N, C-alpha and C positions, 0 to 999 in steps of 0.2 A: 426849693421846690423844682421839680422837673416836669416836662410835658411829654405826653405820648399821644399817638394818633391810632384810633381803632374804630372800625365800623363807620368810617367817614365822620367821626366825631372827635373832638379834642378834649382831653381830660387834663386837669391839673392835679398832681398827687403830692401830698406831704405825709407826714407821719400819722395824720389823724383823719383826713377827709379826701373824698374824690369829688371834685366839682365839675359838673357837666356843662358844656357849651354847645347847644344844638338841639334839634327836635327830631322826633321819630315818626314813623308812619305805621298805621294799623291797617292791614289789608286782608281781604278774603273775598268770598262770593256769597251772593244772596240768591236763594232758590224759592220759587213760589209757583205751585201748579194750579192755583185756583183761578177764578173768573173775574175777580175785581181788577179794576184798572187804576191808573194813576202813577205818579212818580214815587220811586223808592227812596227812602231816607235811612242811612246808616248812622248811628249815633254812638259816640264814646263819651260816657259821663264819669267824671272823677268821683270816686266814693271816699276820698280822704278828708272831706269836710272843709275844703279850702275855698269854697265859693266860686271856683272857676266855671265859666260857662261851658256847656257841652260842646264837643267837637262833632262836626257833621259832614257827611258827604251825600250827594244826591245823584241818582242815575235814572234814566227813563224806563229801564226794564230790568229784569233779573240778570245777574252776571257779576262781574268783578267790581269791587269798590276799593277805594283807598281813602282813609281818613288821615289827614296830615296834622303836623304840629302837636303831636302827643308829647307831653312833658316828662322828663326823667323822674324815676322813683315814684311815679304815681300808679295807683290801681284804678282801672277803668271797668265799668259795666258797659259791655258792648251789646247793642240791640239794633233792631231795624223794624220798619213798618212801611206799608204802602199807603201813601196819602191819597186815598180815593177821592175825597172831596176837596183836596187842594188847600186845606186851611192851615197846614203846617203843624197840626196837632194829631197825636196818635189817639184816635177815637176808639172806643171799646169794640166796635164792630169791624174795624179795618184789619187787614192782614198784618200780623206782627210775630216777632220772635226774638230770641236773644241767643248769644253764644252759649253753647252747652256747658262750657267750663268757666263761666264767669265766677269771680272777676279776673280780668287780665292784669298781670303785673305782680310786683312792681316793674314798670316798663323801664328797661335799660338798653333797648335797641329796637330796631324795626321788628314788627310782629306780623307774620304772614300766616295764612291758613285759618283765619278767624271767620269761618264759614257759618252762615245762619240760615236755617230753614224757616220760612214764614208760613203760618197756618191761618185759617179763618176761624176766629173765636166763635163759639156757639153756645146755645142754650142747653140746659140739661137734657132736653129731648133729643139732641144730636143735630138739630137744625141750626145752621150758622146764622149769626145775627144779621149778616147782610141780606139773607133771604127774607127774614121777617121785615126788615127795613124796606126792602124793595116793594113788597106787597102790602104791608101794614105799617106805613111810615110813621104813624102817630104813636105807636106803642113805645113805652119806655123799656129800658133793659129789665127792670123788675117784672114787667108784664111778659116780656119774652121768656123770662126764666120761670114763669108760672105763678107769680105772685100778683094777684089782681083782686080788686073789689068784688065781693060776692055777686055773681050774675045769676039770672034765672037759668041760664044754660051756658055751656062753653061757647056756643056760637054767638050768644049775646055779648060776650066779651069784646068782640071785634067792632061793636057799634057803641060801646060805652065811652064816655069822655074820661080824660085823665083826672078830672076833678071829682069823681065819685068819692063820697066820703064813707062808703060802707066799710065794714071790717074786712081786712085782707085775709084771703084764704089761698090755698094752692089750687090753681086751675091749669090743667095741662092743655095749652092751646094747640099742641101738636095733634090732639085727637078731635079738635073742632072741625066742622065741615061747613064753612061759611057760604059756599056756593051750592051746597046741598046736591052734589053730583054723586054722592055715595063714596067719595074718597076723602079721607081726612087730610089735614095739612101735612102731616109727615109723609103720607103716600104721595101727595102732590109734589113735595120737595124731591123725593126719591125719583119720581117719574118724570120730573122736569116739566110739569104742567102748571097751569095758572090756577091758584086756589080760589080766585074770585070769578072764574069763568066756568060755568057748568058745562060748556061745550069742549073745554080743554081737560080731558081726562083719559087715562089709559083704559081703553075698553075695546073689545073686539067689534069691529065695524061690520064684518060679514064672514060667514063660513059657507062656502059653496062647494058642493060635490060636482066636479067637472066631468069626471068619468070614473070608471072602476079603478080604484087604486090611486086616484088623484083628487085631493081636496085643497081648495085655495082659502087661505086665511088672510084677513086684512084687519089692521088695528091702527088706531091713532097713535102716532109716535112723536118723539121730541129729539132735538139735536143733542149731541154729546151724551147719548145714551146707547146702551147695548142690550139686546133682548135674547131670551131663550124661549123656545117653544116646547111644550110638554103635551103628551097625549095619554089618555087613559081609556080603558074599555068600559068603565063604569063611573058614574058620577061620584066624586069624592074618593075614588080608589087610588091605588098607587099609580103614579104617572111615569111614563118613559120619556126620557129626554130625546127629542128629535133633532134639535139644532141649537147651537149656542153661539154667542158673539155675533149676533145679527146687528149690524150698524143701523141706528135710527136714520130714517130718511123721510122727515115730515113733509106733508101732514099725515101721510098714510104709508105704513109698511105692508109688504106683501110677502107671503111665504107659501110655497107649494109642498104639501105632504104627498109624496109619491108612493107611499107604502100603505095607504088606507084601503086595502083590498077587502072584498066581501061586503057584508051588510052592516058590519060594526056591531053595536053603536060605538062612536068615537066622541070623546070629550076632550076639548083642548084648553090649554092655559098658556097665556103669554106672561112672562115675568121679566121685570127690569133687573139687570145684573148690577149689583152694588159694588162689586170689586172686579 
């Protein structure tokens, strides 16, 4: 038998085997554009059925990570999550993701570029689970997904206990309006407003004609939102886009329409930009 050195590792070679002496590193970057907080955990889990405990690296925020002591000739499933509640468990509502090319391996050297994009898991309605949990903490995942004991109405769902023994039906809670402000839960999520506060809603606060050709609009706004203002000469008619990408500056945004000349009439619409 003779020895060789490569990639900072030592191998023994004979006619039949290559025996490894040393460990490897799995490295990459974690990205997460969402709002949840907490420590990030990157995990490499062997899928070879050998019972080895997962390897893990932690970091305080998105960025580069390194998982050490990966063993040779193993295949690993590499994933990550943000431990928002700090319990060391990847809960269904926490940001999570995995390497797009899983599994990694068999590992025979240091692996770089194992990048992972984390996303916020969400219900079929498109509302992320963390939002449901923030405002309706007692709901189960099944209820967030729309499976709930038969209520008298969708709004009643939010006041029922988890122990209701009625038959399960599909109830789209995204269409419920528990604070009865005229905007359903999906609209509240998109608008960044509180679904349990009737005073927290996207609505025009005031429209004032200051002078000929000058109209002032005010509306209740939220942080991390951008708005567009539209105008039409008839109610329900085709609207013209006046301004886009208006940054939210709560509690109230203001916009001046400098082209509202003559007697009108003018009808205005404020819209939250979703992209």
